N, C-alpha and C positions, 0 to 999 in steps of 0.2 A: 504494500500500500504506500504510494507516494503521498506525502503530506500536501494538503491543499495549498499552502503558501508556496511550496517549492514548485508545484504545478503552475501556479499563476506566474511566478517569476521566470519560469521556463518558456512563457509565452502562450500558455493554454488559456482559452476563454472558457470560463466555468459558469454553470447556471447560477451558482451562488458564490459570491466572492469570499475568499478567506477574510477573517476579521481579526485585527489586533488594534491596540490603541497606544499612542505615544504617552509615556508616563503612566501606563496602566497599573504599575506598582507605585503607590504614592499616597499622599496625605488625605485623599478623599475616602480612603478605606480605614475603618477603625482598627482592623487587624494590623495594617501597616503602622499606624501610630503607636500601637502597643509594642510592636517589635522594635521600632526606632527608640522608644523609651528604654527598652531593654538594652539596646546597644549603647545608649548614652548620648551619642551625637551622630551627625550625618556621616562624617568621614569614618568613624568607628564602624558604622553599619556597612559602608562600602568595602571596608577591609576585613570584615568578619565573614568568611565564606559560608558558614552555616546560616547566619542571619540574612545575608544578602540573597542566598538561594531561597530562603523561606519567603522573603517579600516578593521575589520573582514568581514564586509558585502561587502566592495568595490569589491574584486575579484569575489564574488558570482554574483553581479550585472553585472559585465563586462564579465565574462567568463562562468557562469553557472556551476561551479565545483559541483561535487556530495557531497562535504563536506566542511564545514568551520572549521577552527581551531582557537580556542581562541587566541586573540592577548594578549600576556604577555611576560615574560622572565623567563628563568630558574633560574635566580639569585634573583628573588623576595623571594624565600624560605630562602636563607641565610640571606637576609635583615630582613625578619620576625623573624628569630631566633636571631637577634640582631647584625649581622655584619653590619658595615657601607658599603654602596654601592653608587657609583657614576660612571658616564660615562665621559670619556675624548674624546672630539671630534676628530675623525680621528684615535683614538687608541683603543677604546673599554672600557670594564668595569674595574673598580678598586674596591677592597674590602679590609677591614681591615683583615689581614692575621691571620689564626689559625695555630700556629706552636708549641704549647705546651699544656700540660694538663691545665695550668692556663688560657690560652686563651679559651680553650674549656669550662672551668668552668664558663666563663662569658656569654656563650650563654643561651638563654631562653629554657625552656622545649619544647619538640616537640608539645605539645598540646596548646601552647601559641601563635601560629602563626595567629589565625583566625582574630583577630581585624585588624592587618596590611593588611591582604589579603582580607578583606571584599569587597573592590571595584572590585576585580577579580570575585568574586562570583556574584556580581551585573551585571557585564558585561555578564556573562553567562545567567542570568535571562532575560536580555534584548534580547539576541540573540534567546532564545527559543521562544520569541514572534515575532521577526522580520524576522527570516530566512524563506525561502520558505519551504513548507511542505515536499518536496522531498529531502531537503538538510540535511545531518547528521551534528551534532555538536560534534567536537572533543575537549576535554580538554587535558592538557599535563603537564608534569613536567620533569625536568632533573633527570636522574638516579643518585643514590648516588655517585658513583665513579666520574662521570663528574662534579657534583656540588662540590665535595670535592676538585678536582684539582684546581678550582678557589678559593675556600675558603682558601686553604693552601698557594697558591702562591700569592694571592691577585690580580690576573689578569689571563688572558689566557696565556698559554705558549706553545711553539711548541712541546715539548716532555713530558710535565707533570712532569719534573724532580723534582720540589719541593715536589710534592705529593709522588712520588716514594721514595724520600729520607726520608720523615717522616715515610712512611710505613716500611722502613728498620730500621730506627733509633729508633723509638718509636711506635712499632706496637700496643701497648695497646691504646695510644691516637688516633692513626689513626683509629683503629677499632671502638673505641667509637664515633668518629666523623661520620663514615659511619653509625653506628647504629642510631645516632641522626638524621641524614639526612633521613635515611630510615623511621623512625617513623614519621617525619614531612611530608614526601612525602605521606605516607598513609593518614594522616589527610587531607592534601591539596587536593589530588585527590578524596578522599571520599566526601569532601565538594563540589568539582566541580561537581561530579555526582549528588549530592543532589540539586545543583543549575541548573541542566539541561543538563550536558554533557552526550552524549549517547555512547561515546567511549572515552577512554583515551590512551595517548601514552607516553611511557617512552623514552626520548632521552638520550642515552649513547654515546655522541659524541666522547669521547676519550677511548671507550672500547678497541680499537685496540692496545693501548699501554700496556694493561695487558696481561701477558703471563702465561701459565701453570696454576699452582694452584691459582695464584692471579686472573686469569680470573674467575675461579670457585668461589672463595671467595668473590670477590668484584664487579663482573659483574653479574654472574648467581645468587648467593645466595640472594643478596638484591632484585633483580627483582622477584625472586620466592616468597619471603616473601611479597613484596608489592602486587603482583598479587593475591596470595592466600588470603590475608586479604581483598582486595577489592572485590573479588568474594564471599567471605563469607558475607561481609556486603551488597553487591549489586549483588545478583545472576543474572547471565546472562549478566553482563556488559562486553563488549569485550575490550581487551587490545592489543595494538600494541607495540612491543618492537623494539628498533633500536640500537643494539650494533654495532655502526659504525666501519667499518674496522676490523670486527671480522674474516674475511677470512674463513678458514676451520671451525672455531668455530661457524659459522652460522648453521652448520649441527647439528641438535638435539637441538638447542637453544629453540625452541618452546616447545619441550617435557620437557626440563630441568626446564623451568620457568613457564609453564602454559600459555604462551602468545597465543592469538588467531591468531596473525599475526606477522611475522618477517619482518621488513623493511630492505632492502638491500641497501648498498652504491653502487656506480658505478664502484668499483674496481673488482667486481665479475661479471661473465658473466651470462646472463639470462638463457641460455641453461643449464649451470652447475647448476644454482639455481633450475631449473625445476626438474632436476634429483636428487638433494641432499637435498634441503630445502623444496620445495613445496610438497614433499611427506608427510610431516607432517602437512600440512594445508596451510592457506593463506600466500602469500608473497606480499610485497609491494615494488614497485620501477620500475626500478632503472636507469633512463636515466641520462647521464652526464649533469649537469647544464650548461655546456659551450654551448650546443646546443641552449639554450635560448638566448645566445648572438649572435652566428654565424648564426643561422637559415638556410634557404635554403633547398635544396633536402636532404642533409645529416640528418637534423632534422627529416624530414618526414620518411626517410628510417629507422632511428634508432628507432623512436617511434613505427613504425609498426613491426620492427624485435622483439623488446622486447614484444610487445603485442602478437605476434604469438608464441614466444618461451614459454610464460607462459599461453597460452590459455587452456592447458590441466587440469588446476586446478584453485582454487580460487586465484584471483589476484586483487590487487589494484594498478592502474598505478600511479606512482609518479616519482619524480627525485631521484637520489642517494644521494643528499644533497640539501640544500636550494638554491632557485633561488638567483642569485647575483644582486646587484643594477644596473649593466650595461646591464642587459637583456632587450630585447625589448618586450613590450606587444604583438605586432603582432606575435612574435614567440610562445608565449603561446597559442594564438588562433590557430596557425598552428599545434601545438602539439596536442591539443584537437581534432581537426578535423582529424588528422592522426590516432589517436588511435580509434576514433569512426568509421572510415571508413576502418580499417585494416581487 
């Protein structure tokens, strides 16, 4: 039995799309909050294989999603490269900033990340044993541009201005940082695959702030190199790419990067995506996460509209971004039922 997600990623058009959800293990679930409290803090949860596997499994037990995604964080890679990382309650991540060539020089080589990230690989090995046979296991990493925006600013920013400023002021250092992250991401995802990941996903959450040639140089080119190298090392491994808020640049992204599936945010219409993006292969998405908060008939109607719009080709149903902490679990169950009955 080939798993539904793997069939869709291989280009098969299915009568009902496989379903999973970004941030499906998270704060909207009471069982997640209890496990996180047991871990003590977010990073301790990420680095505790038993507890990280437990929160990965929780939404599978509750909802029967077609895929589980590894519980981790995109900023574990910069930490493994030598950046300081901590989380401020209510505000999010903080890192020691990379703003110069000398800062970059203090980072570790890309192939030196594995000792720090060994617990993540152990989480995957646990999941390969514990997941139901029909459930696919997804590994992931942040795409180089998005990871760089955090490393340069030392935190998340609304417009990625510090990263854009370094890119313009000192392009050599900026490009070298992108290259270091790209190399580390290849090592990281390859090790995830060796530990049991059947699919990997590249999250480029801030791709939309790259314009023109910068989008080609820092969203497309690193993704292409990562995907080509992974497929050379692990023939047949499917890759999902998520250049969030790429807009018109979603068109042709799969061809340009070699991605097996392009994940769409909810700013683009599913009918448009069927005509312009799905013609190149599988698409993933793209319901507005706010429906997971508001629920009701509008949730059902929108889930079924997207499912029908993308029914003519390979499709993985998902949200257009991660589910939010104020979402209600009952709305997730309603979404799954709506998709499967569309």
